[in-house]
MMTF fields as JSON, N, C-alpha, C and O atoms, coordinates in Angstrom:
{
  "mmtfVersion": "1.0.0",
  "mmtfProducer": "UNKNOWN",
  "numBonds": 499,
  "numAtoms": 500,
  "numGroups": 125,
  "numChains": 1,
  "numModels": 1,
  "chainsPerModel": [1],
  "groupsPerChain": [125],
  "chainIdList": ["A"],
  "bondAtomList": [4, 2, 8, 6, 12, 10, 16, 14, 20, 18, 24, 22, 28, 26, 32, 30, 36, 34, 40, 38, 44, 42, 48, 46, 52, 50, 56, 54, 60, 58, 64, 62, 68, 66, 72, 70, 76, 74, 80, 78, 84, 82, 88, 86, 92, 90, 96, 94, 100, 98, 104, 102, 108, 106, 112, 110, 116, 114, 120, 118, 124, 122, 128, 126, 132, 130, 136, 134, 140, 138, 144, 142, 148, 146, 152, 150, 156, 154, 160, 158, 164, 162, 168, 166, 172, 170, 176, 174, 180, 178, 184, 182, 188, 186, 192, 190, 196, 194, 200, 198, 204, 202, 208, 206, 212, 210, 216, 214, 220, 218, 224, 222, 228, 226, 232, 230, 236, 234, 240, 238, 244, 242, 248, 246, 252, 250, 256, 254, 260, 258, 264, 262, 268, 266, 272, 270, 276, 274, 280, 278, 284, 282, 288, 286, 292, 290, 296, 294, 300, 298, 304, 302, 308, 306, 312, 310, 316, 314, 320, 318, 324, 322, 328, 326, 332, 330, 336, 334, 340, 338, 344, 342, 348, 346, 352, 350, 356, 354, 360, 358, 364, 362, 368, 366, 372, 370, 376, 374, 380, 378, 384, 382, 388, 386, 392, 390, 396, 394, 400, 398, 404, 402, 408, 406, 412, 410, 416, 414, 420, 418, 424, 422, 428, 426, 432, 430, 436, 434, 440, 438, 444, 442, 448, 446, 452, 450, 456, 454, 460, 458, 464, 462, 468, 466, 472, 470, 476, 474, 480, 478, 484, 482, 488, 486, 492, 490, 496, 494],
  "bondOrderList": [1, 1, 1, 1, 1, 1, 1, 1, 1, 1, 1, 1, 1, 1, 1, 1, 1, 1, 1, 1, 1, 1, 1, 1, 1, 1, 1, 1, 1, 1, 1, 1, 1, 1, 1, 1, 1, 1, 1, 1, 1, 1, 1, 1, 1, 1, 1, 1, 1, 1, 1, 1, 1, 1, 1, 1, 1, 1, 1, 1, 1, 1, 1, 1, 1, 1, 1, 1, 1, 1, 1, 1, 1, 1, 1, 1, 1, 1, 1, 1, 1, 1, 1, 1, 1, 1, 1, 1, 1, 1, 1, 1, 1, 1, 1, 1, 1, 1, 1, 1, 1, 1, 1, 1, 1, 1, 1, 1, 1, 1, 1, 1, 1, 1, 1, 1, 1, 1, 1, 1, 1, 1, 1, 1],
  "groupList": [{"groupName": "MET", "atomNameList": ["N", "CA", "C", "O"], "elementList": ["N", "C", "C", "O"], "formalChargeList": [0, 0, 0, 0], "bondAtomList": [1, 0, 2, 1, 3, 2], "bondOrderList": [1, 1, 2], "singleLetterCode": "M", "chemCompType": "L-PEPTIDE LINKING"}, {"groupName": "LYS", "atomNameList": ["N", "CA", "C", "O"], "elementList": ["N", "C", "C", "O"], "formalChargeList": [0, 0, 0, 0], "bondAtomList": [1, 0, 2, 1, 3, 2], "bondOrderList": [1, 1, 2], "singleLetterCode": "K", "chemCompType": "L-PEPTIDE LINKING"}, {"groupName": "LEU", "atomNameList": ["N", "CA", "C", "O"], "elementList": ["N", "C", "C", "O"], "formalChargeList": [0, 0, 0, 0], "bondAtomList": [1, 0, 2, 1, 3, 2], "bondOrderList": [1, 1, 2], "singleLetterCode": "L", "chemCompType": "L-PEPTIDE LINKING"}, {"groupName": "SER", "atomNameList": ["N", "CA", "C", "O"], "elementList": ["N", "C", "C", "O"], "formalChargeList": [0, 0, 0, 0], "bondAtomList": [1, 0, 2, 1, 3, 2], "bondOrderList": [1, 1, 2], "singleLetterCode": "S", "chemCompType": "L-PEPTIDE LINKING"}, {"groupName": "GLY", "atomNameList": ["N", "CA", "C", "O"], "elementList": ["N", "C", "C", "O"], "formalChargeList": [0, 0, 0, 0], "bondAtomList": [1, 0, 2, 1, 3, 2], "bondOrderList": [1, 1, 2], "singleLetterCode": "G", "chemCompType": "PEPTIDE LINKING"}, {"groupName": "ALA", "atomNameList": ["N", "CA", "C", "O"], "elementList": ["N", "C", "C", "O"], "formalChargeList": [0, 0, 0, 0], "bondAtomList": [1, 0, 2, 1, 3, 2], "bondOrderList": [1, 1, 2], "singleLetterCode": "A", "chemCompType": "L-PEPTIDE LINKING"}, {"groupName": "PRO", "atomNameList": ["N", "CA", "C", "O"], "elementList": ["N", "C", "C", "O"], "formalChargeList": [0, 0, 0, 0], "bondAtomList": [1, 0, 2, 1, 3, 2], "bondOrderList": [1, 1, 2], "singleLetterCode": "P", "chemCompType": "L-PEPTIDE LINKING"}, {"groupName": "PHE", "atomNameList": ["N", "CA", "C", "O"], "elementList": ["N", "C", "C", "O"], "formalChargeList": [0, 0, 0, 0], "bondAtomList": [1, 0, 2, 1, 3, 2], "bondOrderList": [1, 1, 2], "singleLetterCode": "F", "chemCompType": "L-PEPTIDE LINKING"}, {"groupName": "ILE", "atomNameList": ["N", "CA", "C", "O"], "elementList": ["N", "C", "C", "O"], "formalChargeList": [0, 0, 0, 0], "bondAtomList": [1, 0, 2, 1, 3, 2], "bondOrderList": [1, 1, 2], "singleLetterCode": "I", "chemCompType": "L-PEPTIDE LINKING"}, {"groupName": "GLU", "atomNameList": ["N", "CA", "C", "O"], "elementList": ["N", "C", "C", "O"], "formalChargeList": [0, 0, 0, 0], "bondAtomList": [1, 0, 2, 1, 3, 2], "bondOrderList": [1, 1, 2], "singleLetterCode": "E", "chemCompType": "L-PEPTIDE LINKING"}, {"groupName": "CYS", "atomNameList": ["N", "CA", "C", "O"], "elementList": ["N", "C", "C", "O"], "formalChargeList": [0, 0, 0, 0], "bondAtomList": [1, 0, 2, 1, 3, 2], "bondOrderList": [1, 1, 2], "singleLetterCode": "C", "chemCompType": "L-PEPTIDE LINKING"}, {"groupName": "VAL", "atomNameList": ["N", "CA", "C", "O"], "elementList": ["N", "C", "C", "O"], "formalChargeList": [0, 0, 0, 0], "bondAtomList": [1, 0, 2, 1, 3, 2], "bondOrderList": [1, 1, 2], "singleLetterCode": "V", "chemCompType": "L-PEPTIDE LINKING"}, {"groupName": "ASN", "atomNameList": ["N", "CA", "C", "O"], "elementList": ["N", "C", "C", "O"], "formalChargeList": [0, 0, 0, 0], "bondAtomList": [1, 0, 2, 1, 3, 2], "bondOrderList": [1, 1, 2], "singleLetterCode": "N", "chemCompType": "L-PEPTIDE LINKING"}, {"groupName": "TRP", "atomNameList": ["N", "CA", "C", "O"], "elementList": ["N", "C", "C", "O"], "formalChargeList": [0, 0, 0, 0], "bondAtomList": [1, 0, 2, 1, 3, 2], "bondOrderList": [1, 1, 2], "singleLetterCode": "W", "chemCompType": "L-PEPTIDE LINKING"}, {"groupName": "GLN", "atomNameList": ["N", "CA", "C", "O"], "elementList": ["N", "C", "C", "O"], "formalChargeList": [0, 0, 0, 0], "bondAtomList": [1, 0, 2, 1, 3, 2], "bondOrderList": [1, 1, 2], "singleLetterCode": "Q", "chemCompType": "L-PEPTIDE LINKING"}, {"groupName": "ASP", "atomNameList": ["N", "CA", "C", "O"], "elementList": ["N", "C", "C", "O"], "formalChargeList": [0, 0, 0, 0], "bondAtomList": [1, 0, 2, 1, 3, 2], "bondOrderList": [1, 1, 2], "singleLetterCode": "D", "chemCompType": "L-PEPTIDE LINKING"}, {"groupName": "THR", "atomNameList": ["N", "CA", "C", "O"], "elementList": ["N", "C", "C", "O"], "formalChargeList": [0, 0, 0, 0], "bondAtomList": [1, 0, 2, 1, 3, 2], "bondOrderList": [1, 1, 2], "singleLetterCode": "T", "chemCompType": "L-PEPTIDE LINKING"}, {"groupName": "TYR", "atomNameList": ["N", "CA", "C", "O"], "elementList": ["N", "C", "C", "O"], "formalChargeList": [0, 0, 0, 0], "bondAtomList": [1, 0, 2, 1, 3, 2], "bondOrderList": [1, 1, 2], "singleLetterCode": "Y", "chemCompType": "L-PEPTIDE LINKING"}, {"groupName": "HIS", "atomNameList": ["N", "CA", "C", "O"], "elementList": ["N", "C", "C", "O"], "formalChargeList": [0, 0, 0, 0], "bondAtomList": [1, 0, 2, 1, 3, 2], "bondOrderList": [1, 1, 2], "singleLetterCode": "H", "chemCompType": "L-PEPTIDE LINKING"}, {"groupName": "ARG", "atomNameList": ["N", "CA", "C", "O"], "elementList": ["N", "C", "C", "O"], "formalChargeList": [0, 0, 0, 0], "bondAtomList": [1, 0, 2, 1, 3, 2], "bondOrderList": [1, 1, 2], "singleLetterCode": "R", "chemCompType": "L-PEPTIDE LINKING"}],
  "groupTypeList": [0, 1, 2, 3, 2, 4, 5, 6, 7, 2, 8, 8, 9, 2, 8, 5, 10, 5, 11, 7, 8, 8, 5, 7, 4, 7, 4, 12, 7, 2, 8, 7, 0, 2, 2, 3, 0, 8, 5, 4, 11, 11, 2, 2, 5, 2, 7, 13, 1, 12, 0, 2, 9, 7, 14, 0, 4, 15, 2, 1, 15, 16, 2, 1, 14, 7, 5, 7, 11, 8, 5, 4, 7, 2, 7, 2, 8, 6, 4, 11, 2, 3, 3, 11, 7, 4, 8, 2, 11, 2, 11, 7, 4, 2, 8, 7, 4, 11, 1, 16, 14, 16, 12, 7, 17, 1, 1, 9, 14, 1, 18, 12, 9, 9, 8, 8, 15, 11, 9, 8, 8, 9, 9, 19, 1],
  "groupIdList": [1, 2, 3, 4, 5, 6, 7, 8, 9, 10, 11, 12, 13, 14, 15, 16, 17, 18, 19, 20, 21, 22, 23, 24, 25, 26, 27, 28, 29, 30, 31, 32, 33, 34, 35, 36, 37, 38, 39, 40, 41, 42, 43, 44, 45, 46, 47, 48, 49, 50, 51, 52, 53, 54, 55, 56, 57, 58, 59, 60, 61, 62, 63, 64, 65, 66, 67, 68, 69, 70, 71, 72, 73, 74, 75, 76, 77, 78, 79, 80, 81, 82, 83, 84, 85, 86, 87, 88, 89, 90, 91, 92, 93, 94, 95, 96, 97, 98, 99, 100, 101, 102, 103, 104, 105, 106, 107, 108, 109, 110, 111, 112, 113, 114, 115, 116, 117, 118, 119, 120, 121, 122, 123, 124, 125],
  "secStructList": [7, 7, 7, 7, 1, 2, 2, 2, 2, 2, 2, 2, 2, 2, 2, 2, 2, 2, 2, 2, 2, 2, 2, 2, 7, 2, 2, 2, 2, 2, 2, 2, 2, 2, 2, 2, 2, 2, 2, 2, 2, 2, 2, 2, 2, 2, 2, 2, 2, 2, 6, 6, 6, 6, 7, 7, 7, 1, 2, 2, 2, 2, 2, 2, 2, 2, 2, 2, 2, 2, 2, 2, 2, 2, 2, 2, 1, 1, 1, 2, 2, 2, 2, 2, 2, 2, 2, 2, 2, 2, 2, 2, 2, 2, 2, 1, 7, 1, 7, 1, 7, 7, 7, 6, 6, 6, 1, 7, 7, 7, 7, 7, 7, 7, 7, 7, 7, 7, 7, 7, 7, 7, 7, 7, 7],
  "xCoordList": [0.871, 0.253, 1.161, 1.882, 0.924, 1.443, 0.714, -0.501, 1.619, 1.08, 1.069, 1.71, 0.296, 0.596, 1.575, 1.99, 1.815, 2.175, 1.361, 2.05, 0.41, -0.654, -0.515, -0.512, -0.294, -0.443, 0.428, 0.027, 1.771, 2.42, 2.444, 2.873, 2.056, 1.786, 0.762, 0.713, -0.135, -1.462, -1.258, -1.863, -0.157, 0.1, 0.824, 0.553, 1.883, 2.514, 1.802, 2.333, 0.411, -0.197, -0.781, -0.978, -1.091, -2.122, -1.319, -1.665, -0.219, 0.977, 0.981, 0.459, 1.645, 1.738, 0.468, 0.566, -0.842, -2.235, -2.243, -2.331, -2.148, -1.924, -1.249, -1.693, -0.096, 1.098, 0.764, 1.04, 0.022, -0.394, -1.463, -1.861, -2.129, -3.55, -2.928, -3.182, -1.977, -1.292, -0.976, -1.405, -0.158, 0.859, -0.436, -0.871, -0.817, -1.854, -3.03, -3.647, -3.473, -5.167, -6.194, -5.953, -7.169, -8.147, -8.601, -8.387, -9.338, -9.595, -8.855, -9.293, -7.314, -6.427, -6.03, -5.62, -6.134, -5.976, -7.114, -6.891, -8.744, -9.598, -9.324, -9.503, -8.972, -8.867, -7.455, -7.426, -6.399, -5.502, -5.924, -5.681, -6.553, -7.658, -8.01, -7.289, -9.246, -9.788, -9.214, -9.576, -8.363, -7.475, -6.72, -6.657, -6.117, -5.287, -6.411, -6.413, -7.247, -8.545, -8.599, -8.388, -9.035, -9.274, -8.186, -8.444, -6.862, -5.691, -5.792, -5.537, -6.311, -5.811, -6.79, -6.435, -8.089, -9.178, -8.782, -8.975, -8.286, -7.602, -6.816, -6.966, -5.521, -5.058, -5.032, -4.327, -5.905, -6.763, -7.187, -6.881, -8.363, -9.1, -8.211, -8.697, -6.871, -5.956, -5.4, -5.513, -4.955, -4.965, -5.576, -5.094, -6.843, -7.801, -8.261, -9.102, -7.806, -8.626, -7.399, -7.489, -6.504, -4.788, -4.804, -4.594, -5.169, -5.454, -6.832, -6.862, -7.711, -8.623, -8.65, -9.367, -7.77, -7.315, -5.931, -5.373, -5.622, -4.043, -3.397, -2.786, -3.133, -1.923, -0.599, 0.188, -0.608, 0.797, 1.928, 2.031, 2.616, 3.866, 5.151, 5.061, 6.33, 7.583, 7.718, 6.836, 8.709, 9.162, 8.93, 8.544, 9.528, 9.349, 7.999, 7.658, 7.02, 5.892, 5.094, 3.942, 5.232, 4.585, 4.657, 3.716, 6.297, 6.801, 6.109, 5.491, 6.111, 5.448, 3.832, 3.309, 3.368, 1.925, 1.735, 0.946, 2.381, 2.789, 2.852, 2.17, 3.871, 3.935, 2.541, 1.728, 2.366, 0.81, -0.294, -1.345, -0.504, -1.669, -1.248, -2.018, 0.279, 0.641, 0.32, -0.207, 0.941, 0.583, -0.784, -1.066, -1.764, -3.325, -3.705, -4.594, -3.342, -3.626, -3.355, -4.112, -2.028, -1.689, -2.517, -2.628, -3.029, -3.647, -5.145, -5.887, -5.371, -6.87, -7.077, -7.909, -5.804, -5.933, -5.62, -4.86, -6.46, -6.836, -5.836, -5.821, -4.707, -3.898, -2.852, -2.615, -1.862, -0.5, 0.81, 1.733, 0.737, 2.018, 1.71, 2.453, 0.557, 0.128, 0.253, 0.737, -0.037, -0.2, 1.127, 1.273, 2.197, 3.392, 4.148, 4.568, 4.117, 4.446, 3.927, 4.617, 2.354, 1.985, 2.732, 2.878, 3.214, 3.632, 5.118, 5.656, 5.648, 7.31, 7.151, 8.103, 6.007, 5.936, 5.486, 6.06, 4.654, 4.487, 5.349, 5.221, 6.233, 7.459, 8.262, 8.968, 8.347, 9.198, 8.571, 9.315, 7.255, 6.939, 7.003, 7.413, 6.644, 7.037, 8.459, 8.856, 9.129, 10.813, 11.467, 12.586, 10.419, 10.66, 10.992, 11.709, 10.294, 10.365, 9.522, 10.125, 8.438, 8.3, 7.085, 6.676, 6.28, 4.753, 4.057, 4.379, 2.915, 2.024, 1.302, 1.406, 0.48, 0.018, 0.577, 0.839, 0.831, 1.794, 0.732, -0.124, 0.842, -0.669, 0.218, 1.0, -0.378, 0.401, 0.085, 0.869, -1.043, -1.642, -0.729, -0.678, -0.325, 0.539, 1.813, 2.305, 2.424, 3.855, 4.142, 3.482, 5.209, 5.461, 5.752, 6.356, 5.023, 5.922, 6.617, 6.333, 7.586, 8.23, 8.036, 8.823, 6.949, 7.195, 7.863, 7.753, 8.723, 9.392, 8.37, 8.811, 7.459, 6.51, 5.867, 5.127, 6.166, 6.127, 4.637, 3.936, 4.117, 3.002, 2.723, 3.503, 1.704, 1.303, 0.152, -0.596, 0.125, -1.357, -1.816, -1.154, -3.143, -3.518, -4.835, -5.657, -4.982, -6.274, -7.369, -7.208, -8.339, -9.452, -9.926, -10.408, -9.959, -10.692, -11.951, -11.953, -12.995, -14.282, -14.54, -14.584, -14.797, -15.397, -16.361, -17.103, -16.818, -18.071, -18.544, -17.841, -19.89, -20.205, -21.333, -22.0],
  "yCoordList": [-0.966, 0.184, 1.394, 1.763, 1.928, 3.316, 4.539, 4.702, 5.237, 6.174, 7.464, 7.42, 8.421, 9.806, 10.56, 10.024, 11.825, 12.942, 13.217, 13.386, 13.298, 13.979, 13.222, 13.669, 11.444, 10.628, 11.071, 11.459, 11.057, 11.241, 12.625, 12.7, 13.629, 14.789, 15.074, 15.838, 14.037, 13.584, 13.119, 13.536, 11.858, 11.309, 12.266, 12.289, 13.266, 13.55, 14.846, 15.332, 15.367, 16.521, 15.903, 16.583, 14.748, 13.92, 13.626, 13.687, 13.324, 13.135, 14.109, 14.062, 15.484, 16.658, 17.327, 17.846, 16.864, 17.591, 16.67, 17.134, 15.351, 14.738, 15.097, 15.153, 15.463, 16.057, 17.145, 17.408, 18.145, 19.911, 19.418, 20.254, 18.334, 17.977, 17.72, 18.303, 16.528, 15.9, 17.1, 17.264, 17.994, 19.025, 20.136, 20.34, 20.598, 21.603, 21.791, 22.765, 20.458, 20.494, 20.313, 21.075, 19.544, 19.991, 21.3, 21.839, 21.971, 23.365, 24.313, 25.184, 24.229, 25.296, 24.6, 25.33, 23.481, 23.076, 23.352, 23.32, 23.712, 24.187, 26.07, 26.742, 26.31, 28.174, 28.085, 28.852, 27.2, 27.492, 27.415, 28.262, 26.326, 26.211, 27.177, 27.88, 27.646, 28.544, 30.287, 30.997, 30.686, 31.668, 31.676, 32.607, 30.274, 29.922, 30.44, 31.248, 29.693, 29.924, 31.867, 32.701, 31.833, 33.357, 34.178, 34.97, 33.94, 34.693, 34.559, 35.46, 32.952, 32.892, 33.674, 34.044, 33.91, 34.68, 35.996, 36.567, 36.789, 37.734, 38.45, 39.553, 37.23, 37.525, 37.286, 37.737, 36.542, 36.472, 37.296, 37.755, 37.929, 39.28, 40.555, 41.598, 40.521, 41.708, 41.708, 42.654, 40.654, 40.136, 40.582, 41.318, 40.193, 40.606, 41.934, 42.352, 42.682, 44.165, 44.804, 45.75, 44.303, 44.98, 44.847, 45.762, 43.185, 43.286, 43.786, 43.756, 44.139, 44.699, 46.171, 46.749, 46.834, 48.258, 48.524, 49.583, 47.026, 47.467, 47.907, 48.868, 47.438, 48.236, 47.067, 46.538, 46.953, 45.639, 46.54, 47.092, 46.597, 47.326, 46.484, 45.828, 46.762, 46.432, 44.701, 43.967, 44.411, 43.125, 42.239, 41.11, 43.78, 43.104, 42.865, 41.965, 44.295, 44.322, 43.127, 43.102, 42.251, 41.287, 40.074, 39.533, 39.624, 38.84, 39.044, 38.063, 39.714, 39.845, 39.463, 38.759, 39.934, 39.573, 37.891, 37.266, 37.509, 36.277, 35.29, 34.266, 35.705, 35.036, 35.052, 34.128, 36.552, 36.221, 35.661, 35.686, 35.081, 34.406, 32.995, 32.413, 32.459, 31.056, 30.592, 29.593, 31.882, 31.678, 31.587, 30.616, 32.452, 32.478, 30.955, 30.53, 30.153, 29.026, 28.049, 27.103, 28.315, 27.184, 27.567, 26.522, 28.616, 29.037, 28.208, 27.638, 28.247, 27.791, 26.45, 26.134, 25.582, 23.838, 23.902, 24.616, 22.944, 22.485, 21.445, 20.283, 22.203, 21.463, 22.045, 23.124, 21.484, 22.479, 22.343, 23.157, 21.619, 21.541, 22.823, 23.802, 22.646, 23.694, 25.094, 26.029, 25.306, 26.615, 26.974, 28.177, 26.13, 26.291, 27.036, 28.177, 26.259, 26.416, 28.07, 29.031, 27.991, 29.054, 30.246, 31.183, 30.485, 31.239, 31.629, 32.736, 30.325, 30.681, 31.353, 32.083, 31.29, 31.951, 33.319, 34.339, 33.352, 34.888, 35.86, 37.071, 35.039, 35.973, 36.298, 37.285, 35.454, 35.455, 36.733, 37.665, 36.826, 38.211, 39.216, 40.253, 39.178, 40.534, 41.051, 42.168, 39.84, 40.59, 41.224, 41.723, 41.048, 41.342, 42.952, 43.594, 43.225, 45.227, 45.79, 46.812, 45.635, 46.849, 46.71, 45.639, 47.979, 48.236, 47.288, 46.946, 46.544, 46.161, 46.672, 46.231, 47.806, 48.558, 49.751, 50.688, 49.869, 50.594, 51.531, 51.121, 52.65, 53.819, 54.734, 55.669, 53.867, 54.655, 55.938, 56.687, 56.284, 57.693, 58.856, 59.998, 58.686, 59.355, 59.67, 60.794, 58.647, 58.725, 60.348, 61.0, 60.447, 62.148, 61.745, 60.794, 62.942, 62.552, 63.515, 64.379, 63.608, 64.572, 65.184, 64.723, 66.337, 66.683, 68.147, 69.024, 67.954, 69.394, 70.126, 70.086, 70.571, 71.036, 72.161, 72.209, 73.204, 74.707, 75.503, 74.815, 76.069, 76.264, 77.751, 78.7, 77.761, 78.708, 79.364, 78.699, 80.643, 81.407, 82.021, 82.848, 81.703, 82.088, 82.974, 82.611, 84.176, 84.732, 84.921, 85.579, 84.396, 84.296, 85.661, 86.312, 86.462, 87.342, 87.224, 86.227, 87.899, 87.66, 88.709, 89.78, 88.757, 89.814, 90.087, 89.274, 91.518, 91.756, 92.186, 92.887, 91.748, 92.3, 93.449, 94.261],
  "zCoordList": [0.01, 0.065, 0.17, 1.097, -1.065, -0.993, -0.058, 0.048, 0.497, 1.633, 0.387, -0.663, 0.77, -0.008, 1.14, 2.167, 0.738, 1.248, 2.38, 3.386, 2.528, 3.798, 4.566, 5.713, 4.381, 5.637, 6.577, 7.674, 6.222, 7.634, 8.294, 9.446, 7.716, 8.251, 9.345, 10.309, 8.741, 9.456, 10.388, 11.375, 10.542, 11.925, 12.644, 13.844, 12.154, 12.847, 13.686, 14.685, 13.075, 13.237, 14.327, 15.335, 14.306, 15.425, 17.002, 18.182, 16.343, 17.554, 18.198, 19.312, 17.663, 17.95, 19.279, 20.391, 18.2, 19.265, 20.53, 21.667, 20.261, 21.593, 22.291, 23.438, 22.121, 23.311, 23.764, 24.935, 22.882, 23.468, 24.167, 24.979, 24.181, 24.873, 26.553, 27.607, 26.202, 27.322, 28.125, 29.267, 27.454, 28.562, 28.76, 29.893, 27.974, 28.567, 28.707, 29.139, 28.188, 28.528, 27.291, 26.354, 27.135, 26.169, 25.92, 24.834, 27.024, 26.731, 26.27, 25.518, 26.783, 26.104, 24.649, 23.746, 24.49, 23.097, 22.042, 20.832, 22.761, 22.074, 21.724, 20.709, 22.702, 22.591, 21.534, 20.572, 21.744, 20.791, 19.295, 18.436, 19.151, 17.794, 17.532, 16.825, 17.966, 17.679, 17.481, 16.542, 18.471, 18.297, 16.873, 16.07, 16.77, 15.113, 14.071, 13.142, 14.598, 12.839, 12.662, 11.781, 14.162, 13.787, 13.105, 12.199, 13.613, 13.038, 11.376, 10.578, 11.002, 9.84, 8.887, 7.768, 9.42, 8.837, 8.977, 7.904, 9.861, 9.759, 8.913, 8.387, 8.85, 7.787, 6.253, 5.351, 6.289, 4.78, 4.376, 3.275, 5.432, 4.91, 4.891, 4.452, 5.37, 5.542, 3.646, 2.866, 3.425, 2.082, 1.21, 0.349, 1.272, 0.369, 0.508, -0.288, 1.446, 1.427, 0.679, -0.103, 0.951, 0.144, -1.52, -2.316, -1.881, -3.149, -3.888, -5.118, -3.32, -3.928, -4.047, -4.863, -3.13, -3.111, -4.185, -4.473, -4.661, -5.352, -4.794, -5.26, -3.385, -2.252, -2.78, -1.994, -3.588, -4.04, -4.47, -5.565, -3.632, -3.875, -4.728, -5.765, -3.9, -4.609, -4.394, -3.948, -4.724, -4.518, -2.836, -2.531, -1.829, -0.815, -0.182, 0.585, -0.881, 0.116, -0.781, -0.346, -1.728, -2.285, -1.415, -0.834, -1.415, -0.336, 1.044, 1.456, 1.512, 2.57, 2.668, 3.532, 1.864, 1.486, 1.482, 2.19, 0.803, 0.019, 1.302, 1.309, 2.614, 3.556, 4.081, 4.058, 4.678, 5.625, 4.73, 5.37, 3.295, 2.878, 3.632, 4.397, 3.262, 3.103, 4.972, 5.462, 5.633, 6.968, 7.37, 8.072, 7.054, 6.965, 6.547, 7.284, 5.714, 5.064, 6.09, 6.31, 6.874, 7.5, 9.069, 9.71, 9.723, 10.964, 10.387, 11.186, 9.189, 8.851, 9.599, 10.449, 8.875, 8.818, 10.528, 11.183, 10.87, 12.183, 12.568, 12.162, 13.698, 14.408, 14.745, 14.201, 15.789, 16.555, 15.423, 15.385, 14.874, 14.093, 12.987, 12.907, 12.202, 11.088, 11.958, 11.32, 13.03, 13.486, 14.068, 14.286, 14.387, 14.604, 13.259, 13.067, 12.741, 11.008, 10.713, 10.372, 11.0, 10.583, 11.313, 10.528, 12.483, 13.462, 12.914, 12.935, 12.39, 11.781, 10.465, 10.189, 9.398, 8.506, 9.039, 8.657, 9.755, 10.137, 10.853, 11.031, 11.204, 11.582, 10.968, 11.176, 9.971, 8.606, 8.035, 7.731, 7.875, 7.267, 7.925, 7.403, 9.138, 9.817, 10.099, 10.431, 9.852, 10.081, 8.615, 8.493, 7.535, 6.659, 6.502, 5.734, 7.385, 7.532, 6.322, 5.993, 5.503, 4.783, 5.281, 5.73, 5.238, 5.552, 5.085, 3.947, 5.725, 5.176, 3.867, 2.723, 4.38, 3.4, 2.811, 3.566, 1.395, 0.4, -0.241, -1.026, 0.106, -0.449, -1.512, -1.345, -2.953, -3.769, -4.036, -4.62, -3.649, -3.839, -2.897, -3.352, -2.16, -0.769, -1.552, -1.454, -2.398, -2.722, -3.688, -4.497, -3.178, -4.025, -5.613, -6.109, -6.22, -8.005, -7.898, -7.069, -8.617, -9.017, -10.467, -11.293, -11.04, -12.148, -11.928, -11.071, -13.306, -13.582, -14.816, -15.965, -14.658, -15.373, -14.961, -13.979, -15.792, -15.295, -15.023, -15.765, -14.694, -14.124, -15.045, -14.969, -15.756, -16.917, -15.996, -15.28, -16.111, -15.801, -16.73, -17.357, -17.01, -18.036, -17.741, -16.899, -18.5, -18.232, -19.251, -20.279, -18.963, -19.881, -20.408, -19.481, -21.847, -21.712, -22.445, -23.168, -22.491, -22.932, -23.707, -23.101, -25.294, -25.768, -26.02, -26.571, -25.685, -25.782, -27.053, -27.783, -27.422, -29.189, -28.321, -28.962]
}
């Protein structure tokens, strides 16, 4: 019988959840899973908002947004191991050091255009 790639991850995830429950209790496990899923939804919502407003900046900002998306999906997967991987990816994205929201409308635009003052004189008939 051939095992897929997901089977070893599932087994390790179940072992990690069992160890977490033994160490911290079932109530803390449920709270951790709930907070993890809420964090995933918030990260994906922030990315969706930035994408809809076309606030994708340079390469660093794009990589940071991509790290937030990966972390959001990892937080949505129920389990301790996926949440730990999500935290690591989120920390990597936060260390990247670029603002999440880049607003293109506030950037200074340098134009070397001359200002021409024009008066309109109407002729009366």
